[in-house]
C-alpha positions, 0 to 999 in steps of 0.5 A: 622747195627742194634743196640739198636733199631736203624738202622745205615747206613754209606755212603761213597761218591766219593768226599770223604765225609761221611754220617751216619744216624740212623733210629728208627726201629719201626717208621722208623723216621730219628733220626740222620744224620751227615756229615764229609769230608776231609780237605785240607790236606786230613784228616777227619774232625769232624762230623757235625750234620745235624739232631738230638741232638748235642753230649755232650761235653767230654772236661769237663770230661777230663780236667777242663774248664775255660770257659763254655757256659751258660746253659740258652743260646738258643739251636738250633737243628733239629728233623724231622718228617715224614711230615715236617722238624722241628727245636727246639730252647730251652731256648726262654722264650718270648711269641709267638707273639714276634717271626717273621719267614720269608724265604729269597729266595736270600740266600736260608734260613729261618730267625727267629727274635724276635720283641724285638731284643733279638734273631736272627737266619738264617738257611738253609734246606740242603735237599732242597738245595741238591734237588735244590727246592725253599723255600716257605713261606707258608710251614713255621709255628711255635709254642711255648711251655715250653720255646721252639720255634718249627719251622716246614717246610712242606716237598714238595712231591719231598722230601717225594718221595725221602725219601720213595725210600731211606728208601725202599733201606735201608730196602732191606739191610740185617743188623746184630747186629754185624755190618756185612751188606750184600751189593754189592760192585762195 
């Protein structure tokens, strides 16, 4: 359905998992992708955000918190562009030459570390795992500005083609602003 300039799509898979995506209506860029599945007892779990900013915690509004995460801690999030997967790590004040990025083929992940040993992060690219594509070091790049490290991984042509097909199918569906969608049931 379409709400406040966003196209929202909810997928239900045969294995019981759910995926929700939000696209910008003007640019067709993916804003949010989140997953949830059932636990061992068959109860739906919490949404796990794959792309987009994490939702602000509502616990503080409901009850007083005794422990709170420091606001200067690094914040890791994914925000893709049309041509690349992109991650942003906020609150990293070190100069650009301190950072080192690498690809670990055996673990199918990317690694960010600082030479001063103040930050270390391993992260995978679920889209590449789902398509069973190998990671290439040459596709990885980074920039640093305003205490934010921006990591980019150039999307392979297989991913670009797949995303175009999915977007074409999504646009075929006639969504409405009240949540009613014209889709075929099997």
